All heavy atoms as a GROMACS GRO file, in nm:
protein
  604
    1MET      N    1  -0.376  -0.075  -2.553
    1MET     CA    2  -0.313  -0.197  -2.507
    1MET      C    3  -0.419  -0.302  -2.482
    1MET      O    4  -0.517  -0.278  -2.414
    1MET     CB    5  -0.234  -0.168  -2.379
    1MET     CG    6  -0.141  -0.278  -2.341
    1MET     SD    7  -0.034  -0.238  -2.201
    1MET     CE    8   0.067  -0.109  -2.270
    2ASP      N    9  -0.402  -0.418  -2.538
    2ASP     CA   10  -0.495  -0.529  -2.520
    2ASP      C   11  -0.460  -0.607  -2.394
    2ASP      O   12  -0.356  -0.589  -2.335
    2ASP     CB   13  -0.487  -0.624  -2.641
    2ASP     CG   14  -0.529  -0.554  -2.770
    2ASP    OD1   15  -0.619  -0.469  -2.763
    2ASP    OD2   16  -0.472  -0.585  -2.875
    3ARG      N   17  -0.550  -0.696  -2.357
    3ARG     CA   18  -0.525  -0.784  -2.242
    3ARG      C   19  -0.521  -0.928  -2.288
    3ARG      O   20  -0.592  -0.965  -2.381
    3ARG     CB   21  -0.634  -0.768  -2.136
    3ARG     CG   22  -0.630  -0.633  -2.072
    3ARG     CD   23  -0.659  -0.646  -1.924
    3ARG     NE   24  -0.633  -0.519  -1.861
    3ARG     CZ   25  -0.531  -0.497  -1.779
    3ARG    NH1   26  -0.447  -0.592  -1.750
    3ARG    NH2   27  -0.514  -0.380  -1.724
    4ILE      N   28  -0.440  -1.007  -2.221
    4ILE     CA   29  -0.432  -1.150  -2.250
    4ILE      C   30  -0.561  -1.214  -2.200
    4ILE      O   31  -0.615  -1.176  -2.097
    4ILE     CB   32  -0.309  -1.212  -2.179
    4ILE    CG1   33  -0.180  -1.152  -2.235
    4ILE    CG2   34  -0.309  -1.364  -2.192
    4ILE    CD1   35  -0.056  -1.194  -2.159
    5ALA      N   36  -0.612  -1.312  -2.271
    5ALA     CA   37  -0.732  -1.384  -2.228
    5ALA      C   38  -0.713  -1.435  -2.086
    5ALA      O   39  -0.608  -1.487  -2.052
    5ALA     CB   40  -0.761  -1.498  -2.324
    6GLY      N   41  -0.814  -1.419  -2.005
    6GLY     CA   42  -0.804  -1.464  -1.865
    6GLY      C   43  -0.751  -1.356  -1.773
    6GLY      O   44  -0.735  -1.377  -1.655
    7GLY      N   45  -0.723  -1.237  -1.827
    7GLY     CA   46  -0.680  -1.124  -1.744
    7GLY      C   47  -0.539  -1.134  -1.692
    7GLY      O   48  -0.508  -1.078  -1.587
    8ALA      N   49  -0.450  -1.202  -1.762
    8ALA     CA   50  -0.313  -1.219  -1.713
    8ALA      C   51  -0.232  -1.090  -1.718
    8ALA      O   52  -0.128  -1.082  -1.656
    8ALA     CB   53  -0.242  -1.327  -1.794
    9GLY      N   54  -0.276  -0.991  -1.790
    9GLY     CA   55  -0.204  -0.865  -1.792
    9GLY      C   56  -0.204  -0.804  -1.930
    9GLY      O   57  -0.256  -0.862  -2.025
   10PRO      N   58  -0.148  -0.684  -1.940
   10PRO     CA   59  -0.149  -0.613  -2.068
   10PRO      C   60  -0.055  -0.677  -2.170
   10PRO      O   61   0.048  -0.734  -2.134
   10PRO     CB   62  -0.103  -0.473  -2.032
   10PRO     CG   63  -0.031  -0.488  -1.903
   10PRO     CD   64  -0.087  -0.607  -1.833
   11VAL      N   65  -0.092  -0.668  -2.294
   11VAL     CA   66  -0.009  -0.716  -2.405
   11VAL      C   67   0.040  -0.592  -2.479
   11VAL      O   68  -0.040  -0.518  -2.534
   11VAL     CB   69  -0.089  -0.806  -2.501
   11VAL    CG1   70  -0.003  -0.848  -2.620
   11VAL    CG2   71  -0.143  -0.927  -2.427
   12PRO      N   72   0.170  -0.568  -2.479
   12PRO     CA   73   0.221  -0.450  -2.548
   12PRO      C   74   0.200  -0.460  -2.699
   12PRO      O   75   0.207  -0.568  -2.757
   12PRO     CB   76   0.370  -0.449  -2.514
   12PRO     CG   77   0.401  -0.579  -2.452
   12PRO     CD   78   0.273  -0.645  -2.414
   13ARG      N   79   0.170  -0.345  -2.761
   13ARG     CA   80   0.141  -0.342  -2.904
   13ARG      C   81   0.265  -0.324  -2.990
   13ARG      O   82   0.258  -0.339  -3.112
   13ARG     CB   83   0.044  -0.228  -2.935
   13ARG     CG   84  -0.090  -0.252  -2.873
   13ARG     CD   85  -0.186  -0.143  -2.910
   13ARG     NE   86  -0.314  -0.171  -2.846
   13ARG     CZ   87  -0.418  -0.093  -2.854
   13ARG    NH1   88  -0.412   0.017  -2.924
   13ARG    NH2   89  -0.530  -0.124  -2.794
   14SER      N   90   0.378  -0.293  -2.927
   14SER     CA   91   0.502  -0.273  -3.003
   14SER      C   92   0.621  -0.300  -2.911
   14SER      O   93   0.606  -0.312  -2.790
   14SER     CB   94   0.509  -0.129  -3.056
   14SER     OG   95   0.523  -0.039  -2.946
   15ALA      N   96   0.739  -0.306  -2.972
   15ALA     CA   97   0.862  -0.326  -2.893
   15ALA      C   98   0.884  -0.209  -2.798
   15ALA      O   99   0.926  -0.227  -2.684
   15ALA     CB  100   0.981  -0.344  -2.986
   16GLY      N  101   0.852  -0.088  -2.845
   16GLY     CA  102   0.867   0.030  -2.759
   16GLY      C  103   0.773   0.024  -2.640
   16GLY      O  104   0.812   0.058  -2.528
   17ALA      N  105   0.650  -0.019  -2.665
   17ALA     CA  106   0.553  -0.032  -2.556
   17ALA      C  107   0.598  -0.140  -2.458
   17ALA      O  108   0.583  -0.125  -2.337
   17ALA     CB  109   0.415  -0.065  -2.611
   18ALA      N  110   0.656  -0.248  -2.510
   18ALA     CA  111   0.706  -0.356  -2.423
   18ALA      C  112   0.819  -0.304  -2.335
   18ALA      O  113   0.826  -0.337  -2.216
   18ALA     CB  114   0.754  -0.473  -2.507
   19GLN      N  115   0.906  -0.222  -2.391
   19GLN     CA  116   1.017  -0.166  -2.314
   19GLN      C  117   0.964  -0.075  -2.202
   19GLN      O  118   1.011  -0.081  -2.089
   19GLN     CB  119   1.111  -0.088  -2.407
   19GLN     CG  120   1.233  -0.034  -2.336
   19GLN     CD  121   1.326   0.039  -2.434
   19GLN    OE1  122   1.293   0.061  -2.549
   19GLN    NE2  123   1.442   0.076  -2.384
   20GLN      N  124   0.864   0.008  -2.234
   20GLN     CA  125   0.803   0.095  -2.134
   20GLN      C  126   0.736   0.012  -2.024
   20GLN      O  127   0.748   0.044  -1.905
   20GLN     CB  128   0.700   0.187  -2.199
   20GLN     CG  129   0.758   0.298  -2.280
   20GLN     CD  130   0.819   0.405  -2.192
   20GLN    OE1  131   0.771   0.430  -2.082
   20GLN    NE2  132   0.926   0.465  -2.239
   21LEU      N  133   0.668  -0.094  -2.063
   21LEU     CA  134   0.598  -0.178  -1.967
   21LEU      C  135   0.696  -0.245  -1.870
   21LEU      O  136   0.667  -0.257  -1.751
   21LEU     CB  137   0.516  -0.284  -2.042
   21LEU     CG  138   0.420  -0.367  -1.959
   21LEU    CD1  139   0.320  -0.279  -1.885
   21LEU    CD2  140   0.348  -0.467  -2.047
   22ARG      N  141   0.813  -0.287  -1.919
   22ARG     CA  142   0.913  -0.350  -1.831
   22ARG      C  143   0.963  -0.252  -1.725
   22ARG      O  144   1.007  -0.294  -1.619
   22ARG     CB  145   1.029  -0.402  -1.914
   22ARG     CG  146   1.001  -0.536  -1.981
   22ARG     CD  147   1.126  -0.599  -2.038
   22ARG     NE  148   1.184  -0.522  -2.147
   22ARG     CZ  149   1.144  -0.528  -2.275
   22ARG    NH1  150   1.046  -0.610  -2.308
   22ARG    NH2  151   1.202  -0.456  -2.367
   23LYS      N  152   0.958  -0.123  -1.752
   23LYS     CA  153   1.004  -0.022  -1.656
   23LYS      C  154   0.899   0.010  -1.551
   23LYS      O  155   0.928   0.075  -1.452
   23LYS     CB  156   1.040   0.107  -1.730
   23LYS     CG  157   1.162   0.094  -1.818
   23LYS     CD  158   1.190   0.225  -1.890
   23LYS     CE  159   1.306   0.210  -1.986
   23LYS     NZ  160   1.330   0.334  -2.060
   24ARG      N  161   0.775  -0.035  -1.573
   24ARG     CA  162   0.666  -0.007  -1.479
   24ARG      C  163   0.665  -0.110  -1.367
   24ARG      O  164   0.591  -0.208  -1.371
   24ARG     CB  165   0.532  -0.006  -1.552
   24ARG     CG  166   0.516   0.112  -1.641
   24ARG     CD  167   0.375   0.116  -1.696
   24ARG     NE  168   0.356   0.233  -1.778
   24ARG     CZ  169   0.244   0.264  -1.837
   24ARG    NH1  170   0.139   0.185  -1.823
   24ARG    NH2  171   0.234   0.371  -1.911
   25THR      N  172   0.746  -0.085  -1.267
   25THR     CA  173   0.751  -0.173  -1.150
   25THR      C  174   0.709  -0.093  -1.028
   25THR      O  175   0.716   0.030  -1.026
   25THR     CB  176   0.892  -0.229  -1.128
   25THR    OG1  177   0.980  -0.120  -1.094
   25THR    CG2  178   0.944  -0.300  -1.252
   26LEU      N  179   0.666  -0.162  -0.924
   26LEU     CA  180   0.630  -0.094  -0.800
   26LEU      C  181   0.750  -0.023  -0.740
   26LEU      O  182   0.737   0.087  -0.685
   26LEU     CB  183   0.571  -0.194  -0.700
   26LEU     CG  184   0.432  -0.246  -0.734
   26LEU    CD1  185   0.388  -0.351  -0.633
   26LEU    CD2  186   0.331  -0.133  -0.740
   27THR      N  187   0.867  -0.084  -0.751
   27THR     CA  188   0.988  -0.021  -0.698
   27THR      C  189   1.015   0.111  -0.769
   27THR      O  190   1.041   0.213  -0.704
   27THR     CB  191   1.109  -0.116  -0.712
   27THR    OG1  192   1.083  -0.234  -0.638
   27THR    CG2  193   1.236  -0.050  -0.661
   28ASN      N  194   1.009   0.110  -0.902
   28ASN     CA  195   1.033   0.233  -0.977
   28ASN      C  196   0.928   0.338  -0.945
   28ASN      O  197   0.960   0.458  -0.933
   28ASN     CB  198   1.039   0.206  -1.127
   28ASN     CG  199   1.165   0.133  -1.167
   28ASN    OD1  200   1.263   0.132  -1.094
   28ASN    ND2  201   1.163   0.072  -1.283
   29LEU      N  202   0.804   0.297  -0.931
   29LEU     CA  203   0.697   0.390  -0.898
   29LEU      C  204   0.723   0.453  -0.761
   29LEU      O  205   0.715   0.574  -0.743
   29LEU     CB  206   0.562   0.319  -0.899
   29LEU     CG  207   0.442   0.402  -0.857
   29LEU    CD1  208   0.422   0.520  -0.952
   29LEU    CD2  209   0.318   0.315  -0.852
   30HIS      N  210   0.756   0.370  -0.664
   30HIS     CA  211   0.782   0.419  -0.529
   30HIS      C  212   0.902   0.513  -0.528
   30HIS      O  213   0.899   0.618  -0.463
   30HIS     CB  214   0.806   0.301  -0.435
   30HIS     CG  215   0.825   0.342  -0.293
   30HIS    ND1  216   0.947   0.371  -0.240
   30HIS    CD2  217   0.734   0.360  -0.193
   30HIS    CE1  218   0.934   0.405  -0.113
   30HIS    NE2  219   0.806   0.400  -0.083
   31ASN      N  220   1.008   0.477  -0.597
   31ASN     CA  221   1.129   0.559  -0.600
   31ASN      C  222   1.109   0.692  -0.671
   31ASN      O  223   1.182   0.788  -0.646
   31ASN     CB  224   1.245   0.482  -0.662
   31ASN     CG  225   1.292   0.368  -0.574
   31ASN    OD1  226   1.266   0.365  -0.455
   31ASN    ND2  227   1.360   0.273  -0.633
   32ALA      N  228   1.011   0.701  -0.760
   32ALA     CA  229   0.984   0.824  -0.834
   32ALA      C  230   0.914   0.928  -0.746
   32ALA      O  231   0.914   1.046  -0.779
   32ALA     CB  232   0.900   0.794  -0.958
   33HIS      N  233   0.853   0.886  -0.637
   33HIS     CA  234   0.784   0.975  -0.543
   33HIS      C  235   0.682   1.066  -0.611
   33HIS      O  236   0.681   1.187  -0.586
   33HIS     CB  237   0.883   1.061  -0.464
   33HIS     CG  238   0.986   0.984  -0.389
   33HIS    ND1  239   0.956   0.910  -0.279
   33HIS    CD2  240   1.119   0.970  -0.410
   33HIS    CE1  241   1.065   0.853  -0.234
   33HIS    NE2  242   1.165   0.887  -0.310
   34PRO      N  243   0.592   1.011  -0.694
   34PRO     CA  244   0.492   1.100  -0.755
   34PRO      C  245   0.399   1.155  -0.648
   34PRO      O  246   0.366   1.085  -0.550
   34PRO     CB  247   0.419   1.009  -0.853
   34PRO     CG  248   0.438   0.871  -0.801
   34PRO     CD  249   0.573   0.871  -0.732
   35GLN      N  250   0.356   1.278  -0.666
   35GLN     CA  251   0.271   1.342  -0.566
   35GLN      C  252   0.140   1.267  -0.546
   35GLN      O  253   0.091   1.254  -0.434
   35GLN     CB  254   0.244   1.488  -0.603
   35GLN     CG  255   0.171   1.565  -0.495
   35GLN     CD  256   0.246   1.568  -0.363
   35GLN    OE1  257   0.365   1.598  -0.360
   35GLN    NE2  258   0.180   1.533  -0.253
   36TRP      N  259   0.083   1.214  -0.656
   36TRP     CA  260  -0.043   1.143  -0.643
   36TRP      C  261  -0.030   1.021  -0.553
   36TRP      O  262  -0.123   0.984  -0.481
   36TRP     CB  263  -0.101   1.104  -0.780
   36TRP     CG  264  -0.020   1.002  -0.854
   36TRP    CD1  265   0.074   1.024  -0.948
   36TRP    CD2  266  -0.028   0.859  -0.839
   36TRP    NE1  267   0.128   0.906  -0.993
   36TRP    CE2  268   0.066   0.802  -0.927
   36TRP    CE3  269  -0.105   0.775  -0.760
   36TRP    CZ2  270   0.086   0.666  -0.938
   36TRP    CZ3  271  -0.084   0.637  -0.771
   36TRP    CH2  272   0.010   0.585  -0.860
   37LEU      N  273   0.089   0.957  -0.554
   37LEU     CA  274   0.110   0.840  -0.469
   37LEU      C  275   0.122   0.882  -0.323
   37LEU      O  276   0.066   0.818  -0.233
   37LEU     CB  277   0.234   0.763  -0.514
   37LEU     CG  278   0.264   0.633  -0.440
   37LEU    CD1  279   0.147   0.536  -0.449
   37LEU    CD2  280   0.391   0.569  -0.495
   38ALA      N  281   0.194   0.991  -0.297
   38ALA     CA  282   0.205   1.043  -0.161
   38ALA      C  283   0.067   1.081  -0.107
   38ALA      O  284   0.033   1.051   0.009
   38ALA     CB  285   0.299   1.162  -0.157
   39ASP      N  286  -0.014   1.146  -0.191
   39ASP     CA  287  -0.149   1.185  -0.150
   39ASP      C  288  -0.234   1.062  -0.120
   39ASP      O  289  -0.310   1.060  -0.022
   39ASP     CB  290  -0.216   1.268  -0.260
   39ASP     CG  291  -0.148   1.402  -0.282
   39ASP    OD1  292  -0.069   1.446  -0.196
   39ASP    OD2  293  -0.173   1.462  -0.389
   40THR      N  294  -0.221   0.960  -0.202
   40THR     CA  295  -0.297   0.837  -0.182
   40THR      C  296  -0.256   0.767  -0.053
   40THR      O  297  -0.341   0.719   0.023
   40THR     CB  298  -0.279   0.742  -0.302
   40THR    OG1  299  -0.320   0.811  -0.421
   40THR    CG2  300  -0.359   0.615  -0.287
   41HIS      N  301  -0.126   0.765  -0.024
   41HIS     CA  302  -0.078   0.706   0.102
   41HIS      C  303  -0.135   0.781   0.221
   41HIS      O  304  -0.175   0.720   0.321
   41HIS     CB  305   0.075   0.710   0.108
   41HIS     CG  306   0.141   0.592   0.046
   41HIS    ND1  307   0.143   0.468   0.106
   41HIS    CD2  308   0.209   0.578  -0.069
   41HIS    CE1  309   0.208   0.384   0.029
   41HIS    NE2  310   0.249   0.447  -0.078
   42GLU      N  311  -0.141   0.912   0.211
   42GLU     CA  312  -0.194   0.994   0.320
   42GLU      C  313  -0.342   0.962   0.346
   42GLU      O  314  -0.384   0.947   0.461
   42GLU     CB  315  -0.176   1.142   0.287
   42GLU     CG  316  -0.203   1.235   0.402
   42GLU     CD  317  -0.169   1.378   0.368
   42GLU    OE1  318  -0.059   1.403   0.314
   42GLU    OE2  319  -0.254   1.465   0.395
   43VAL      N  320  -0.419   0.951   0.240
   43VAL     CA  321  -0.561   0.918   0.253
   43VAL      C  322  -0.578   0.778   0.312
   43VAL      O  323  -0.660   0.755   0.401
   43VAL     CB  324  -0.632   0.930   0.116
   43VAL    CG1  325  -0.773   0.872   0.123
   43VAL    CG2  326  -0.635   1.075   0.071
   44LEU      N  327  -0.498   0.684   0.264
   44LEU     CA  328  -0.506   0.547   0.315
   44LEU      C  329  -0.466   0.540   0.462
   44LEU      O  330  -0.532   0.473   0.543
   44LEU     CB  331  -0.418   0.454   0.231
   44LEU     CG  332  -0.415   0.308   0.272
   44LEU    CD1  333  -0.555   0.247   0.266
   44LEU    CD2  334  -0.320   0.230   0.183
   45ASP      N  335  -0.359   0.609   0.499
   45ASP     CA  336  -0.316   0.610   0.639
   45ASP      C  337  -0.426   0.665   0.730
   45ASP      O  338  -0.452   0.611   0.838
   45ASP     CB  339  -0.189   0.695   0.656
   45ASP     CG  340  -0.065   0.629   0.597
   45ASP    OD1  341  -0.072   0.510   0.562
   45ASP    OD2  342   0.037   0.699   0.584
   46ALA      N  343  -0.491   0.772   0.686
   46ALA     CA  344  -0.599   0.831   0.766
   46ALA      C  345  -0.717   0.734   0.777
   46ALA      O  346  -0.778   0.722   0.884
   46ALA     CB  347  -0.644   0.963   0.703
   47ALA      N  348  -0.749   0.663   0.669
   47ALA     CA  349  -0.859   0.567   0.672
   47ALA      C  350  -0.830   0.451   0.767
   47ALA      O  351  -0.917   0.407   0.842
   47ALA     CB  352  -0.888   0.515   0.531
   48VAL      N  353  -0.707   0.403   0.765
   48VAL     CA  354  -0.668   0.293   0.855
   48VAL      C  355  -0.674   0.340   1.000
   48VAL      O  356  -0.726   0.271   1.088
   48VAL     CB  357  -0.528   0.239   0.819
   48VAL    CG1  358  -0.476   0.146   0.927
   48VAL    CG2  359  -0.532   0.169   0.684
   49ALA      N  360  -0.623   0.461   1.026
   49ALA     CA  361  -0.626   0.516   1.162
   49ALA      C  362  -0.771   0.527   1.210
   49ALA      O  363  -0.804   0.488   1.324
   49ALA     CB  364  -0.557   0.652   1.166
   50THR      N  365  -0.858   0.577   1.125
   50THR     CA  366  -0.999   0.590   1.161
   50THR      C  367  -1.060   0.453   1.189
   50THR      O  368  -1.139   0.438   1.284
   50THR     CB  369  -1.076   0.662   1.048
   50THR    OG1  370  -1.018   0.792   1.031
   50THR    CG2  371  -1.223   0.675   1.080
   51ALA      N  372  -1.024   0.354   1.110
   51ALA     CA  373  -1.078   0.219   1.130
   51ALA      C  374  -1.037   0.162   1.266
   51ALA      O  375  -1.113   0.086   1.327
   51ALA     CB  376  -1.029   0.126   1.017
   52TYR      N  377  -0.919   0.200   1.313
   52TYR     CA  378  -0.874   0.155   1.445
   52TYR      C  379  -0.927   0.244   1.557
   52TYR      O  380  -0.903   0.217   1.675
   52TYR     CB  381  -0.721   0.150   1.451
   52TYR     CG  382  -0.662   0.023   1.396
   52TYR    CD1  383  -0.601   0.020   1.271
   52TYR    CD2  384  -0.666  -0.095   1.471
   52TYR    CE1  385  -0.546  -0.097   1.221
   52TYR    CE2  386  -0.611  -0.212   1.422
   52TYR     CZ  387  -0.552  -0.213   1.296
   52TYR     OH  388  -0.498  -0.328   1.247
   53GLY      N  389  -0.994   0.354   1.521
   53GLY     CA  390  -1.045   0.444   1.622
   53GLY      C  391  -0.942   0.544   1.671
   53GLY      O  392  -0.958   0.602   1.779
   54TRP      N  393  -0.837   0.564   1.594
   54TRP     CA  394  -0.732   0.658   1.630
   54TRP      C  395  -0.754   0.790   1.558
   54TRP      O  396  -0.828   0.799   1.462
   54TRP     CB  397  -0.594   0.604   1.590
   54TRP     CG  398  -0.560   0.470   1.645
   54TRP    CD1  399  -0.604   0.414   1.761
   54TRP    CD2  400  -0.473   0.374   1.585
   54TRP    NE1  401  -0.550   0.289   1.777
   54TRP    CE2  402  -0.469   0.262   1.671
   54TRP    CE3  403  -0.399   0.371   1.469
   54TRP    CZ2  404  -0.393   0.149   1.644
   54TRP    CZ3  405  -0.323   0.258   1.442
   54TRP    CH2  406  -0.319   0.148   1.528
   55ASP      N  407  -0.682   0.894   1.604
   55ASP     CA  408  -0.682   1.022   1.535
   55ASP      C  409  -0.621   1.002   1.396
   55ASP      O  410  -0.521   0.931   1.382
   55ASP     CB  411  -0.599   1.123   1.615
   55ASP     CG  412  -0.591   1.257   1.547
   55ASP    OD1  413  -0.697   1.321   1.534
   55ASP    OD2  414  -0.480   1.295   1.505
   56ALA      N  415  -0.679   1.063   1.294
   56ALA     CA  416  -0.631   1.045   1.156
   56ALA      C  417  -0.486   1.090   1.138
   56ALA      O  418  -0.417   1.042   1.049
   56ALA     CB  419  -0.721   1.119   1.059
   57GLY      N  420  -0.439   1.179   1.224
   57GLY     CA  421  -0.301   1.228   1.211
   57GLY      C  422  -0.202   1.155   1.299
   57GLY      O  423  -0.092   1.204   1.323
   58ILE      N  424  -0.237   1.036   1.346
   58ILE     CA  425  -0.146   0.960   1.434
   58ILE      C  426  -0.011   0.937   1.366
   58ILE      O  427  -0.004   0.911   1.246
   58ILE     CB  428  -0.210   0.825   1.476
   58ILE    CG1  429  -0.131   0.760   1.589
   58ILE    CG2  430  -0.226   0.732   1.356
   58ILE    CD1  431  -0.201   0.638   1.650
   59GLY      N  432   0.095   0.949   1.442
   59GLY     CA  433   0.228   0.927   1.388
   59GLY      C  434   0.262   0.779   1.377
   59GLY      O  435   0.196   0.694   1.439
   60GLU      N  436   0.364   0.750   1.299
   60GLU     CA  437   0.402   0.610   1.276
   60GLU      C  438   0.442   0.540   1.406
   60GLU      O  439   0.398   0.428   1.433
   60GLU     CB  440   0.516   0.603   1.175
   60GLU     CG  441   0.554   0.462   1.137
   60GLU     CD  442   0.659   0.455   1.028
   60GLU    OE1  443   0.682   0.556   0.959
   60GLU    OE2  444   0.719   0.348   1.012
   61GLU      N  445   0.523   0.606   1.489
   61GLU     CA  446   0.567   0.542   1.614
   61GLU      C  447   0.451   0.518   1.708
   61GLU      O  448   0.441   0.413   1.772
   61GLU     CB  449   0.676   0.626   1.680
   61GLU     CG  450   0.811   0.610   1.616
   61GLU     CD  451   0.922   0.667   1.702
   61GLU    OE1  452   0.915   0.655   1.826
   61GLU    OE2  453   1.017   0.720   1.644
   62GLU      N  454   0.360   0.615   1.717
   62GLU     CA  455   0.244   0.600   1.804
   62GLU      C  456   0.153   0.487   1.754
   62GLU      O  457   0.102   0.408   1.833
   62GLU     CB  458   0.166   0.732   1.811
   62GLU     CG  459   0.056   0.730   1.915
   62GLU     CD  460  -0.017   0.863   1.925
   62GLU    OE1  461   0.022   0.959   1.857
   62GLU    OE2  462  -0.114   0.867   2.000
   63ALA      N  463   0.134   0.479   1.623
   63ALA     CA  464   0.052   0.372   1.566
   63ALA      C  465   0.116   0.237   1.592
   63ALA      O  466   0.047   0.141   1.630
   63ALA     CB  467   0.033   0.395   1.416
   64LEU      N  468   0.246   0.226   1.572
   64LEU     CA  469   0.314   0.099   1.597
   64LEU      C  470   0.304   0.060   1.744
   64LEU      O  471   0.283  -0.057   1.777
   64LEU     CB  472   0.460   0.107   1.553
   64LEU     CG  473   0.481   0.114   1.402
   64LEU    CD1  474   0.629   0.137   1.371
   64LEU    CD2  475   0.432  -0.012   1.333
   65GLY      N  476   0.317   0.157   1.834
   65GLY     CA  477   0.302   0.130   1.977
   65GLY      C  478   0.162   0.082   2.011
   65GLY      O  479   0.145  -0.012   2.090
   66ALA      N  480   0.062   0.144   1.950
   66ALA     CA  481  -0.077   0.103   1.975
   66ALA      C  482  -0.102  -0.038   1.922
   66ALA      O  483  -0.169  -0.118   1.987
   66ALA     CB  484  -0.173   0.203   1.910
   67LEU      N  485  -0.048  -0.068   1.804
   67LEU     CA  486  -0.064  -0.203   1.749
   67LEU      C  487   0.006  -0.308   1.836
   67LEU      O  488  -0.047  -0.417   1.858
   67LEU     CB  489  -0.009  -0.209   1.606
   67LEU     CG  490  -0.091  -0.137   1.501
   67LEU    CD1  491  -0.014  -0.129   1.370
   67LEU    CD2  492  -0.226  -0.205   1.480
   68LEU      N  493   0.123  -0.273   1.886
   68LEU     CA  494   0.196  -0.364   1.974
   68LEU      C  495   0.116  -0.391   2.101
   68LEU      O  496   0.105  -0.505   2.146
   68LEU     CB  497   0.333  -0.306   2.008
   68LEU     CG  498   0.425  -0.393   2.091
   68LEU    CD1  499   0.459  -0.522   2.019
   68LEU    CD2  500   0.553  -0.317   2.125
   69GLU      N  501   0.057  -0.286   2.157
   69GLU     CA  502  -0.024  -0.302   2.279
   69GLU      C  503  -0.148  -0.386   2.250
   69GLU      O  504  -0.186  -0.472   2.331
   69GLU     CB  505  -0.064  -0.164   2.333
   69GLU     CG  506  -0.145  -0.170   2.460
   69GLU     CD  507  -0.072  -0.236   2.577
   69GLU    OE1  508   0.052  -0.247   2.576
   69GLU    OE2  509  -0.142  -0.278   2.670
   70MET      N  510  -0.213  -0.364   2.135
   70MET     CA  511  -0.328  -0.446   2.098
   70MET      C  512  -0.288  -0.592   2.086
   70MET      O  513  -0.361  -0.682   2.130
   70MET     CB  514  -0.387  -0.397   1.966
   70MET     CG  515  -0.458  -0.263   1.975
   70MET     SD  516  -0.504  -0.195   1.814
   70MET     CE  517  -0.614  -0.321   1.753
   71ASN      N  518  -0.174  -0.618   2.026
   71ASN     CA  519  -0.125  -0.754   2.010
   71ASN      C  520  -0.095  -0.817   2.145
   71ASN      O  521  -0.130  -0.933   2.170
   71ASN     CB  522   0.001  -0.753   1.921
   71ASN     CG  523   0.045  -0.892   1.884
   71ASN    OD1  524  -0.036  -0.976   1.847
   71ASN    ND2  525   0.174  -0.916   1.893
   72ARG      N  526  -0.032  -0.740   2.234
   72ARG     CA  527   0.000  -0.791   2.368
   72ARG      C  528  -0.128  -0.831   2.441
   72ARG      O  529  -0.137  -0.938   2.500
   72ARG     CB  530   0.076  -0.685   2.447
   72ARG     CG  531   0.125  -0.732   2.584
   72ARG     CD  532   0.182  -0.619   2.666
   72ARG     NE  533   0.079  -0.526   2.709
   72ARG     CZ  534  -0.006  -0.548   2.810
   72ARG    NH1  535  -0.003  -0.662   2.876
   72ARG    NH2  536  -0.097  -0.458   2.844
   73LYS      N  537  -0.231  -0.746   2.433
   73LYS     CA  538  -0.358  -0.776   2.500
   73LYS      C  539  -0.426  -0.899   2.440
   73LYS      O  540  -0.485  -0.980   2.511
   73LYS     CB  541  -0.451  -0.656   2.492
   73LYS     CG  542  -0.408  -0.543   2.583
   73LYS     CD  543  -0.503  -0.423   2.570
   73LYS     CE  544  -0.460  -0.311   2.662
   73LYS     NZ  545  -0.546  -0.192   2.650
   74ALA      N  546  -0.416  -0.913   2.310
   74ALA     CA  547  -0.475  -1.030   2.242
   74ALA      C  548  -0.407  -1.158   2.290
   74ALA      O  549  -0.472  -1.260   2.312
   74ALA     CB  550  -0.466  -1.015   2.091
   75ILE      N  551  -0.275  -1.154   2.304
   75ILE     CA  552  -0.201  -1.271   2.350
   75ILE      C  553  -0.240  -1.306   2.492
   75ILE      O  554  -0.262  -1.423   2.527
   75ILE     CB  555  -0.049  -1.248   2.338
   75ILE    CG1  556  -0.009  -1.245   2.190
   75ILE    CG2  557   0.030  -1.353   2.414
   75ILE    CD1  558   0.132  -1.198   2.165
   76LEU      N  559  -0.254  -1.204   2.578
   76LEU     CA  560  -0.291  -1.229   2.717
   76LEU      C  561  -0.430  -1.291   2.727
   76LEU      O  562  -0.455  -1.373   2.815
   76LEU     CB  563  -0.285  -1.098   2.798
   76LEU     CG  564  -0.145  -1.044   2.824
   76LEU    CD1  565  -0.152  -0.909   2.893
   76LEU    CD2  566  -0.062  -1.142   2.904
   77ARG      N  567  -0.521  -1.252   2.638
   77ARG     CA  568  -0.656  -1.308   2.639
   77ARG      C  569  -0.655  -1.456   2.602
   77ARG      O  570  -0.739  -1.534   2.646
   77ARG     CB  571  -0.748  -1.232   2.544
   77ARG     CG  572  -0.796  -1.099   2.596
   77ARG     CD  573  -0.908  -1.044   2.512
   77ARG     NE  574  -0.872  -1.024   2.372
   77ARG     CZ  575  -0.820  -0.912   2.321
   77ARG    NH1  576  -0.799  -0.808   2.398
   77ARG    NH2  577  -0.792  -0.903   2.193
   78ARG      N  578  -0.560  -1.496   2.519
   78ARG     CA  579  -0.554  -1.636   2.474
   78ARG      C  580  -0.487  -1.729   2.573
   78ARG      O  581  -0.506  -1.848   2.568
   78ARG     CB  582  -0.479  -1.643   2.339
   78ARG     CG  583  -0.561  -1.593   2.226
   78ARG     CD  584  -0.492  -1.620   2.096
   78ARG     NE  585  -0.501  -1.499   2.016
   78ARG     CZ  586  -0.408  -1.450   1.939
   78ARG    NH1  587  -0.294  -1.513   1.928
   78ARG    NH2  588  -0.424  -1.341   1.872
   79GLU      N  589  -0.402  -1.672   2.659
   79GLU     CA  590  -0.329  -1.758   2.754
   79GLU      C  591  -0.423  -1.810   2.860
   79GLU      O  592  -0.509  -1.738   2.910
   79GLU     CB  593  -0.214  -1.678   2.817
   79GLU     CG  594  -0.104  -1.646   2.716
   79GLU     CD  595   0.009  -1.567   2.777
   79GLU    OE1  596   0.001  -1.529   2.896
   79GLU    OE2  597   0.108  -1.544   2.705
   80PRO      N  598  -0.406  -1.938   2.898
   80PRO     CA  599  -0.493  -1.997   3.002
   80PRO      C  600  -0.465  -1.940   3.140
   80PRO      O  601  -0.368  -1.888   3.173
   80PRO     CB  602  -0.459  -2.146   2.998
   80PRO     CG  603  -0.339  -2.162   2.913
   80PRO     CD  604  -0.314  -2.032   2.843
   0.00000   0.00000   0.00000
């Protein structure tokens, strides 16, 4: 598959390739639940948790609560 000048994206080599390319959307990828994507999300979640100084296995609700608390403290620091 070639690329359009300027990096605008792939240029399909045939009508069949064009049809396949139209099916490659983030929504379709997410809905397919490929294992490699789940694994990548897990690695990314752990990296973000580590960056915030949290345990890599932090749950979604706990992370959201921590972010909310961080935001609340930031707002209080800005108020006169």
